[in-house]
Every structure is written in C-alpha cells, then in structure tokens.
NUVOBA-112574 format. One record per residue: residue number from 1; x, z, y of N, C-alpha, C in turn; residue in three letters. Coordinates in pm, 1 decimal. Atoms other than C-alpha are relative to their C-alpha. Layout:
BEGIN
NUM/X/Z/Y/X/Z/Y/X/Z/Y/ALA $
...
END
This chain:
BEGIN
1/-14.9/-15.8/-115.2/-5276.6/15349.8/-20993.2/-27.3/-102.5/121.1/ASN $
2/-22.6/91.4/-141.7/-5342.8/15145.2/-20627.2/22.5/73.3/95.9/ILE $
3/-38.1/-22.7/-73.3/-5180.7/15245.5/-20395.2/-63.1/-63.2/180.7/ALA $
4/48.3/64.6/-126.9/-5284.4/15007.9/-20117.4/-96.2/-110.5/-1.6/GLU $
5/42.3/87.4/-24.7/-5501.6/14764.1/-20055.2/-8.6/-107.4/121.9/TYR $
6/-70.5/19.7/-118.3/-5469.1/14467.3/-19823.4/-144.1/-124.1/-31.3/GLN $
7/136.6/116.4/-20.9/-5786.6/14198.5/-19711.1/16.0/-61.9/79.3/LEU $
8/-33.1/123.0/-87.7/-5731.9/13889.9/-19532.9/-119.7/-91.9/33.4/PHE $
9/69.5/72.2/-58.0/-5998.3/13686.3/-19330.1/74.8/-137.9/11.0/SER $
10/-25.8/188.9/-8.4/-6007.9/13291.0/-19352.6/-16.4/-54.2/138.8/ARG $
11/39.4/-13.7/-121.5/-6160.2/13334.9/-18998.2/82.0/35.5/157.0/ASP $
12/-103.5/-86.2/-131.1/-6024.9/13382.2/-18641.5/-43.4/116.3/28.0/TYR $
13/65.2/-126.8/-19.1/-6073.1/13744.2/-18558.7/-47.6/-53.4/178.8/PRO $
14/97.8/36.1/-146.1/-6327.2/13763.4/-18250.0/112.3/74.9/136.7/ALA $
15/-74.9/-11.1/-81.8/-6043.7/13907.4/-18026.7/97.1/32.8/-38.8/GLU $
16/-102.7/-54.9/23.5/-5681.6/13923.4/-17990.7/52.3/6.9/171.2/VAL $
17/-35.2/-13.5/-111.6/-5474.1/14077.5/-17695.9/180.0/20.3/-9.8/GLU $
18/-133.8/-6.1/-0.6/-5084.5/14028.2/-17624.4/48.2/37.0/151.4/PHE $
19/-49.4/-68.2/-52.2/-4918.4/14202.7/-17391.0/170.2/-77.1/-9.0/THR $
20/-67.0/53.2/-35.2/-4579.1/14015.4/-17260.9/152.9/103.2/-34.8/SER $
21/-116.4/-66.9/22.1/-4198.0/14200.6/-17300.1/-22.1/8.7/182.8/ASP $
22/7.7/-20.8/-99.8/-4094.9/14368.3/-16963.5/91.5/-145.2/71.6/LEU $
23/-49.4/105.8/-98.0/-4001.3/14070.6/-16719.0/55.7/82.0/103.9/ILE $
24/-69.7/-40.3/-95.7/-3700.8/14124.6/-16507.4/-29.6/-105.8/96.3/GLU $
25/47.8/56.1/-144.4/-3761.0/13982.7/-16141.0/136.2/-34.1/84.3/LEU $
26/-150.8/54.9/-52.1/-3419.6/13776.1/-16012.0/-23.2/26.0/156.1/PRO $
27/39.3/-39.0/-128.5/-3426.3/13960.1/-15661.9/-107.1/18.3/6.4/ASN $
28/148.0/-0.4/-59.6/-3707.9/14062.4/-15433.8/-79.6/-118.7/27.6/PRO $
29/85.9/94.3/51.9/-3971.0/13823.2/-15481.9/-146.8/1.8/45.4/LYS $
30/163.5/1.6/40.2/-4322.2/13738.3/-15398.4/-26.7/-74.4/-38.8/HIS $
31/32.5/64.2/112.4/-4528.6/13587.7/-15600.3/-103.9/-146.9/65.5/PHE $
32/78.4/102.7/-53.2/-4729.6/13237.4/-15552.6/-96.6/-52.5/-101.0/GLY $
33/120.0/25.8/90.9/-4943.5/13055.2/-15768.3/13.4/18.4/-123.3/ALA $
34/-40.7/-64.7/134.8/-4982.3/13133.6/-16148.8/-112.4/-127.7/-46.3/ILE $
35/62.1/131.4/40.0/-5085.8/12817.3/-16345.6/31.6/6.5/-219.3/THR $
36/-44.1/-29.1/131.8/-5088.1/12798.3/-16755.1/-55.0/-83.1/-78.0/TRP $
37/18.5/141.1/115.1/-5141.0/12515.9/-17046.9/-52.8/77.3/-177.0/THR $
38/67.0/-97.2/154.3/-5391.8/12647.3/-17326.1/-122.1/-94.1/12.6/ALA $
39/113.4/63.1/27.0/-5706.8/12510.1/-17498.8/-99.4/117.3/-10.1/ASP $
40/103.5/-66.7/-3.5/-6010.7/12669.3/-17459.5/-121.8/-86.4/-64.1/THR $
41/142.0/109.1/116.8/-6309.0/12482.6/-17727.9/-114.5/103.4/56.5/PRO $
42/101.2/-44.1/-17.4/-6665.4/12557.0/-17659.7/20.8/172.7/-93.7/PRO $
43/41.2/-140.8/27.5/-6730.5/12960.9/-17719.0/110.8/49.9/-34.0/GLY $
44/-143.5/-106.5/0.8/-6385.4/13086.4/-17671.5/73.7/10.7/151.7/THR $
45/-17.3/-70.6/-129.4/-6264.6/13269.1/-17361.3/174.8/13.1/20.2/ASN $
46/-117.1/-33.0/-38.4/-5924.6/13331.7/-17233.5/24.6/61.3/140.4/LEU $
47/8.9/-96.8/-98.7/-5823.0/13609.5/-16993.2/160.5/23.7/43.9/GLN $
48/-116.2/-8.7/-27.6/-5486.5/13633.6/-16820.0/19.1/102.7/110.2/ILE $
49/-50.4/-118.2/-84.5/-5338.2/13951.3/-16613.2/125.1/22.0/32.4/ARG $
50/-129.1/-57.1/-2.5/-5053.3/14095.0/-16461.1/0.4/130.5/97.3/THR $
51/-42.1/-93.9/-106.5/-4865.0/14367.5/-16322.7/121.7/32.7/15.5/ARG $
52/-141.3/17.4/-52.6/-4574.7/14485.1/-16171.4/74.6/130.3/33.0/THR $
53/-92.5/-118.3/-27.8/-4307.1/14769.2/-16134.7/105.5/49.1/39.0/GLY $
54/-127.8/-25.8/-12.9/-3965.8/14926.1/-16084.0/14.5/112.2/-70.8/ASP $
55/-25.5/-58.0/30.7/-3953.7/15208.4/-16256.6/-2.9/16.3/-204.6/LEU $
56/29.1/34.5/159.8/-3906.8/15213.9/-16626.5/15.3/150.1/-80.7/LEU $
57/-10.3/-95.3/85.7/-3930.8/15540.7/-16901.0/77.5/-21.9/-163.2/GLY $
58/-43.2/71.0/133.6/-3717.5/15528.6/-17227.9/-75.1/118.1/-130.2/LYS $
59/87.3/-110.9/119.4/-3896.8/15655.7/-17554.7/63.7/-61.7/-111.2/VAL $
60/-89.6/4.8/115.7/-3675.9/15660.2/-17871.6/-134.5/44.4/-128.3/VAL $
61/72.4/16.1/118.2/-3873.0/15634.3/-18200.5/106.7/59.7/-140.7/ARG $
62/-78.0/-49.4/139.9/-3733.6/15800.3/-18566.0/-105.8/-51.6/-98.1/TYR $
63/74.5/17.5/152.4/-3784.5/15667.5/-18894.0/104.1/30.9/-141.8/PHE $
64/-71.9/-40.6/134.3/-3703.8/15755.2/-19251.1/57.6/-131.7/-68.2/ASP $
65/-64.8/96.0/91.4/-3519.3/15543.8/-19508.2/-102.1/-131.6/-17.9/LYS $
66/102.9/115.8/28.1/-3868.0/15398.0/-19620.7/-63.1/-101.8/92.0/SER $
67/58.8/72.0/-142.8/-3960.2/15312.7/-19246.3/-131.7/78.8/57.1/GLY $
68/123.7/-100.4/-49.4/-4238.3/15594.9/-19224.2/77.3/59.7/157.0/GLN $
69/-23.5/-51.1/-156.2/-4197.0/15728.4/-18833.0/-52.7/120.3/-24.6/GLU $
70/-18.6/-107.8/21.3/-4092.6/16067.5/-18832.5/27.7/85.3/156.6/ILE $
71/-21.9/-34.8/-176.4/-4032.0/16312.8/-18521.2/134.4/24.2/-32.0/THR $
72/-166.3/-60.1/-58.1/-3650.3/16395.4/-18392.7/7.2/89.4/-76.4/TYR $
73/-56.0/-131.0/96.5/-3646.0/16729.2/-18547.8/28.6/-34.6/-155.4/ASP $
74/10.1/39.0/147.7/-3740.4/16574.8/-18881.8/129.8/-89.8/-42.5/SER $
75/-87.3/126.6/-13.7/-3491.4/16278.1/-18822.5/143.6/85.4/-45.2/TRP $
76/-133.7/-56.9/-25.0/-3213.0/16509.3/-18740.1/39.4/96.1/-129.8/ARG $
77/-17.9/-67.0/101.9/-3253.9/16714.8/-19040.9/33.6/-32.8/-142.8/ASN $
78/9.1/58.8/89.9/-3236.8/16457.2/-19295.4/121.0/-73.3/-63.9/LEU $
79/-166.9/26.1/40.0/-2895.4/16375.2/-19492.2/13.5/-203.7/33.5/LEU $
80/-42.1/78.9/-80.1/-2737.6/16061.1/-19366.0/-77.2/-109.6/-73.7/GLY $
81/75.1/135.2/67.8/-2870.5/15828.2/-19691.2/-154.7/12.5/6.9/SER $
82/167.1/9.1/0.7/-3229.3/15935.2/-19631.8/-44.2/-56.7/195.9/PHE $
83/28.7/21.0/-98.8/-3221.3/15848.6/-19241.6/-3.1/-152.1/66.1/LYS $
84/-11.6/119.6/-30.9/-3348.8/15512.7/-19107.5/30.6/-15.7/154.3/GLY $
85/-87.7/37.2/-134.7/-3281.0/15372.8/-18780.5/-108.5/108.4/164.1/PRO $
86/16.6/-67.1/-149.2/-3343.0/15564.8/-18432.7/-33.9/-153.8/122.2/ALA $
87/8.2/138.7/-84.2/-3535.1/15256.8/-18194.3/3.4/48.8/120.6/ASP $
88/-8.4/-6.5/-158.0/-3498.0/15258.7/-17821.4/-94.4/-109.5/71.5/THR $
89/56.1/129.2/-84.8/-3774.3/15070.6/-17591.1/-40.5/87.0/82.0/ILE $
90/12.7/-8.4/-135.9/-3826.4/15083.9/-17234.5/-170.4/2.8/29.1/PHE $
91/177.6/101.0/-50.6/-4230.3/15079.9/-17091.0/-5.6/72.8/152.9/VAL $
92/-15.1/-9.8/-141.9/-4318.0/15124.7/-16749.1/-93.9/150.5/-2.1/PRO $
93/34.7/-142.5/-0.6/-4397.6/15454.6/-16594.6/-67.0/10.3/133.5/THR $
94/105.9/-28.4/-114.4/-4527.4/15608.9/-16242.9/37.8/-124.4/106.9/SER $
95/-51.3/128.6/-122.1/-4556.5/15341.6/-15947.2/-11.2/-142.4/-45.7/GLY $
96/50.0/162.5/54.6/-4665.4/15043.8/-16170.4/-154.2/4.7/57.7/TRP $
97/135.4/35.7/-70.0/-4928.8/14878.4/-16015.6/-101.1/-28.4/-140.3/SER $
98/91.8/-11.1/97.8/-5257.7/14866.4/-16233.0/-33.3/-202.3/-55.6/THR $
99/34.6/124.2/59.8/-5352.7/14543.2/-16433.4/-113.3/-86.7/95.4/TRP $
100/59.0/81.6/-84.6/-5480.6/14256.9/-16156.8/-147.6/1.9/-85.5/SER $
101/114.8/58.2/30.1/-5813.7/14104.3/-16186.0/26.7/-98.4/-82.6/ARG $
102/-27.7/144.2/93.3/-5867.7/13809.4/-16439.0/32.6/-122.6/104.8/THR $
103/-34.4/171.8/-74.1/-5689.7/13440.6/-16305.1/-128.6/-57.2/-67.1/TYR $
104/93.6/90.8/29.5/-5962.9/13228.6/-16320.4/10.1/-124.0/4.9/VAL $
105/-8.4/214.4/-63.3/-5876.1/12866.0/-16143.4/154.3/5.1/-37.3/ASP $
106/-154.8/97.8/13.5/-5520.3/12723.4/-16220.3/23.2/-10.5/173.1/GLN $
107/-29.7/-19.9/-92.3/-5332.1/12787.8/-15936.6/-52.7/93.6/130.6/GLY $
108/12.4/-85.5/-113.6/-5458.1/13099.6/-15761.2/137.9/64.3/21.3/GLU $
109/-97.2/-93.6/-60.4/-5242.2/13327.4/-15607.0/0.7/122.9/-61.6/ARG $
110/17.2/-150.6/106.0/-5116.0/13628.4/-15817.7/18.7/130.7/103.5/VAL $
111/57.2/-130.1/-110.8/-5243.9/13964.8/-15655.5/76.6/109.8/-43.2/THR $
112/-73.4/-125.1/51.2/-5012.2/14194.4/-15847.1/116.6/7.9/142.4/SER $
113/-76.0/-23.2/-110.3/-4746.7/14335.4/-15547.8/122.6/-94.2/-39.2/PRO $
114/-115.0/42.6/-0.3/-4421.7/14153.3/-15491.1/104.2/104.8/30.2/GLY $
115/-95.6/-123.1/-43.3/-4097.2/14289.5/-15413.9/33.2/65.7/-134.9/LEU $
116/-52.5/-80.3/125.0/-4077.0/14477.1/-15761.3/100.8/-77.1/-88.4/ARG $
117/-99.5/28.3/117.6/-3818.8/14482.7/-16035.2/-49.2/-85.9/-132.7/ARG $
118/31.8/32.9/153.5/-4021.0/14402.8/-16324.5/-137.1/-28.9/-13.3/PHE $
119/132.9/83.4/25.3/-4302.2/14232.3/-16405.6/-84.4/-24.9/-143.4/ALA $
120/81.7/22.7/147.2/-4590.1/14223.8/-16709.5/-144.6/-125.0/10.5/GLN $
121/154.4/70.8/9.2/-4877.5/13969.7/-16818.6/-42.4/45.6/-124.8/ILE $
122/40.9/10.9/129.8/-5095.9/14022.0/-17049.3/-108.3/-117.0/-33.6/GLN $
123/79.1/130.2/-2.4/-5347.7/13731.8/-17225.3/-82.9/90.0/-92.1/VAL $
124/103.7/-17.4/141.9/-5660.7/13813.3/-17418.4/-91.8/-136.4/-20.0/ARG $
125/115.8/77.7/47.8/-5837.8/13583.9/-17609.1/-116.4/25.7/-75.8/MET $
126/158.8/-41.8/93.7/-6201.1/13588.5/-17767.9/-41.1/-124.2/-37.1/SER $
127/92.9/154.2/65.6/-6428.8/13325.7/-17961.5/-124.3/103.0/-51.2/THR $
128/110.3/-26.3/56.3/-6804.2/13349.6/-18033.5/-3.6/-45.7/-116.6/THR $
129/6.9/75.2/108.8/-6697.4/13117.0/-18314.3/95.7/21.2/-112.0/GLN $
130/-51.4/-34.9/109.7/-6582.4/13156.6/-18672.4/83.1/-49.6/5.5/ARG $
131/-71.1/114.2/54.3/-6378.8/12844.4/-18694.7/87.1/-76.2/82.4/ASP $
132/-63.0/93.7/-139.5/-6269.2/12759.3/-18329.7/76.1/176.0/76.0/VAL $
133/-72.8/-99.1/-60.0/-6017.1/12969.4/-18118.0/75.6/-70.0/121.3/ALA $
134/-12.9/32.2/-132.3/-5875.4/12960.2/-17794.6/195.9/-15.5/-50.9/ALA $
135/-157.0/-42.7/11.6/-5449.1/12920.7/-17808.5/68.0/-40.9/191.6/SER $
136/-89.9/-6.1/-122.2/-5199.2/12917.0/-17506.2/144.2/-36.6/-19.4/ILE $
137/-164.5/53.6/93.5/-4855.8/12734.7/-17519.7/72.2/64.0/160.8/SER $
138/-121.4/-55.8/-99.9/-4717.6/12860.9/-17167.5/-97.9/47.8/132.0/GLY $
139/66.4/-100.6/-160.9/-4756.6/13050.0/-16792.3/113.1/-5.7/83.4/ILE $
140/-93.1/4.0/-87.8/-4565.5/13008.3/-16498.7/-59.6/31.0/106.0/ARG $
141/9.6/-78.4/-110.5/-4559.5/13194.6/-16238.4/53.2/-60.5/136.1/ILE $
142/-90.8/0.7/-122.3/-4397.7/13085.8/-15839.3/31.9/123.9/36.0/GLU $
143/-45.8/-151.7/-40.3/-4196.4/13301.2/-15721.2/91.4/-70.4/150.2/LEU $
144/-70.8/31.9/-102.3/-4086.0/13297.1/-15369.2/56.0/99.2/102.2/LEU $
145/-97.6/-74.5/-84.2/-3831.3/13425.9/-15106.4/-98.1/53.9/94.4/ASP $
146/16.9/-83.5/-115.7/-3958.9/13698.7/-14868.3/69.5/-37.2/108.8/PRO $
147/-25.8/11.7/-163.3/-3948.7/13674.2/-14483.7/102.2/96.4/16.0/VAL $
148/-62.1/-128.7/-39.1/-3874.1/14026.1/-14474.9/-47.3/85.6/-92.3/ALA $
149/10.6/-111.6/51.4/-3832.0/14347.4/-14668.5/-116.8/74.2/9.7/GLU $
150/68.5/-107.8/-79.7/-4015.2/14561.2/-14434.1/-23.7/-49.0/140.0/ARG $
151/27.5/14.2/-142.5/-4178.3/14538.2/-14087.0/-79.2/124.7/20.2/VAL $
152/64.2/-91.6/-86.8/-4219.3/14816.0/-13876.9/-37.7/-47.2/131.1/LEU $
153/107.5/43.2/-146.6/-4494.7/14781.0/-13569.6/-7.7/93.8/68.2/ALA $
154/50.9/-146.7/-94.8/-4564.4/14982.0/-13270.0/-106.5/-91.3/106.1/GLU $
155/97.4/83.0/-94.0/-4858.3/14873.7/-13032.6/-29.2/118.6/86.0/VAL $
156/32.0/-123.5/-131.1/-4932.7/15025.3/-12692.4/-112.0/-129.4/67.6/THR $
157/-6.0/-133.5/-21.5/-5117.4/15145.0/-12540.8/-96.8/33.2/-156.0/PRO $
158/98.8/-58.2/133.1/-5283.5/15382.2/-12835.2/-131.1/24.4/68.4/THR $
159/133.8/-37.9/-29.1/-5586.6/15429.4/-12656.3/-65.9/-79.3/128.8/GLU $
160/68.3/97.7/-99.2/-5861.5/15250.1/-12431.3/-42.8/93.9/112.6/VAL $
161/64.8/-112.8/-43.1/-5989.4/15403.0/-12138.2/-133.1/-52.3/12.2/ALA $
162/161.6/24.9/-14.4/-6332.1/15223.7/-12143.0/-26.1/-80.8/-163.3/VAL $
163/30.8/87.9/92.4/-6446.2/15064.1/-12476.7/-124.4/-94.6/-1.8/ALA $
164/128.1/161.6/-7.1/-6608.5/14737.3/-12523.8/26.1/-77.1/108.2/GLY $
165/-31.2/107.9/-138.1/-6362.0/14605.1/-12217.6/81.5/-65.6/-88.4/ILE $
166/-119.4/108.2/49.0/-6125.4/14326.1/-12299.5/93.3/75.6/42.2/ILE $
167/-164.5/-52.3/-44.3/-5758.0/14478.8/-12267.5/101.5/-33.4/-63.3/ASP $
168/-198.8/92.9/23.5/-5386.9/14348.4/-12314.2/71.9/124.5/-77.4/THR $
169/-89.1/-95.9/104.2/-5185.7/14532.6/-12603.6/170.1/-89.8/-1.1/PHE $
170/-137.5/47.4/31.7/-4806.0/14486.9/-12650.7/-7.8/40.5/-157.6/GLU $
171/-48.0/-60.2/152.4/-4683.0/14474.3/-13007.7/143.0/-62.0/-24.9/VAL $
172/-135.1/13.1/-40.4/-4335.9/14535.6/-13042.9/0.9/14.1/-186.6/TYR $
173/-27.6/-6.0/167.7/-4205.1/14457.2/-13444.1/176.5/0.2/6.7/LEU $
174/-154.6/21.3/-18.9/-3869.8/14497.4/-13572.1/-34.2/46.0/-176.2/GLN $
175/11.8/40.6/130.9/-3839.0/14304.9/-13930.6/157.8/60.0/-43.7/PRO $
176/-78.3/20.9/101.4/-3622.2/14419.9/-14205.2/53.2/-156.7/-62.7/ASN $
177/-15.5/137.1/54.5/-3482.9/14059.8/-14280.3/49.0/58.5/-132.9/PHE $
178/-56.7/-57.6/141.2/-3385.5/14050.4/-14682.3/143.2/-116.9/81.3/ILE $
179/-134.5/52.9/16.1/-3112.8/13771.2/-14553.8/-0.1/33.0/163.6/SER $
180/-13.5/-19.4/-175.3/-2945.6/13799.2/-14205.5/-43.6/-88.9/84.8/SER $
181/130.1/122.8/-62.3/-3131.6/13665.1/-13896.0/40.6/-97.0/15.7/PRO $
182/-37.7/103.8/-34.9/-2896.3/13431.6/-13832.6/-41.4/-102.4/-85.8/SER $
183/32.9/114.9/92.5/-2959.5/13235.1/-14148.7/-149.9/18.8/-80.1/SER $
184/145.3/-12.7/49.2/-3339.1/13359.3/-14200.9/-84.7/-88.7/106.7/SER $
185/62.8/39.6/-71.7/-3614.3/13180.0/-14108.0/-80.9/20.4/100.5/LEU $
186/98.5/-68.7/-79.6/-3788.3/13437.8/-13952.9/-156.2/-66.2/8.6/GLY $
187/152.7/41.2/-24.1/-4180.1/13368.9/-13804.0/-47.9/0.1/89.4/PHE $
188/80.0/86.3/-173.9/-4393.4/13196.6/-13536.1/-110.2/59.8/52.9/ASP $
189/100.8/-89.3/-36.8/-4663.9/13407.3/-13582.1/-54.3/109.3/-64.1/GLU $
190/3.4/-96.9/63.0/-4826.9/13741.5/-13690.1/-140.1/13.1/-34.9/ILE $
191/169.0/-40.9/-0.9/-5199.2/13824.3/-13824.5/-35.1/164.3/5.5/LEU $
192/-5.2/-153.3/-19.2/-5291.2/14171.3/-13727.9/-169.0/-25.7/-31.5/LEU $
193/159.9/-49.3/51.4/-5603.5/14311.7/-13898.0/-55.7/143.3/-8.6/SER $
194/64.0/-145.0/-32.2/-5811.9/14620.9/-13797.6/-121.7/22.8/-11.0/MET $
195/154.6/-33.7/42.5/-6082.5/14789.6/-13955.8/-82.5/21.7/115.4/PRO $
196/125.0/-42.8/-65.6/-6429.8/14820.4/-13785.6/-31.2/152.6/25.4/ALA $
197/-9.1/-160.3/-33.2/-6476.3/15152.5/-13615.1/-131.3/44.6/-57.9/SER $
198/99.1/-14.4/64.3/-6716.3/15319.1/-13780.1/-155.5/83.5/90.2/GLY $
END
C-alpha cells in the first residue's frame, strides 16, 4: 500500500510569496527610503510591500507525538508519552495598517505609518519563464527620528464673514516633542493642507 506520493518539479514555480517575521522597531521612528538588492531577469517580476502596527495576538498550536496538529482538548487528554509540542506564535491583530502599495523604484519613501512598534515586509516573486527566476538578497529601510510624537493645533477665527475675500488666520501649535524641547531640533515651518469645499 502506498501512503503518500511526492512530485518534484525541475523548473521554478510561477510565483512565490514570503512574509518576514515581526520586526521590532527601536523606539518611535519614521520611515525614510526603502532600497533592495535583487536580480530580476527578463520575464520575472519582484514586488515588495510593508505594513506596521502595535498590537500582537498570541496563537498556540498543539501537536501529537507524530506531529499532527490537534485541538487543545485532544492534546490535554493525551497521555504524556503521546503528546507533542505546544508552539506559541505572535501574529498581528487590530490596528495594523493594510499592506502598502508595491514599491516600484529604489529610494521610494515607505508609505506605511511610522511611530509603530512592529513592521513586516512582504516579497512576492513571479516568473513567466520556467528556467529563470527573480532573486533577492537584501532589503534596507531608512529609520528617521521624528521631531514630535503628536502636534495639536488650533486655527482662529473658525469662520469668515464673507467667502472669497482674503483674510488673516492665526495658527497655534502645541507639539509633544520626542526629546526635551532644549535638545529637540524643532521645526522652522509647517504646511497646512485644506480640502476643497464641495
């Protein structure tokens, strides 16, 4: 009786996808440029995306002695000599950003939100040729020190008497600097963006 068949291909798979382990970021950081070292022969494609978040959930998987995954109740009721390991992994939960758009050009700025505790990188490689494949040997993301963790602002006046007339507004800022105000570089100018009225 044959219990198992295994088929192996001599050619490269049409597509593979890799997701990094959770990357713990050192202190609050903004993201700068992303660069990578890769080889993409004609007929191949490489896609890189990122996501960030703060919260992790714990997932515990239970196995019997043969390595088969089973439920916790089944694992708990097994005799010790029939029990396999219980593996704990941590996974992203609520509050994580969606995967970014694919980065196309070297040196693009990372679009995933900064000031998060964790990040992940996803790499997808595909080929239309059976005998060639893309390869990647390194990814580098620039980490930048933020000026402030949060900035509160107030604009006055909140209404104008006549629409379409040039008026003067005052903006008050209260930044929450990452470092003490005496050692922070601060900022020299700000850019305010207002949506167009409907």
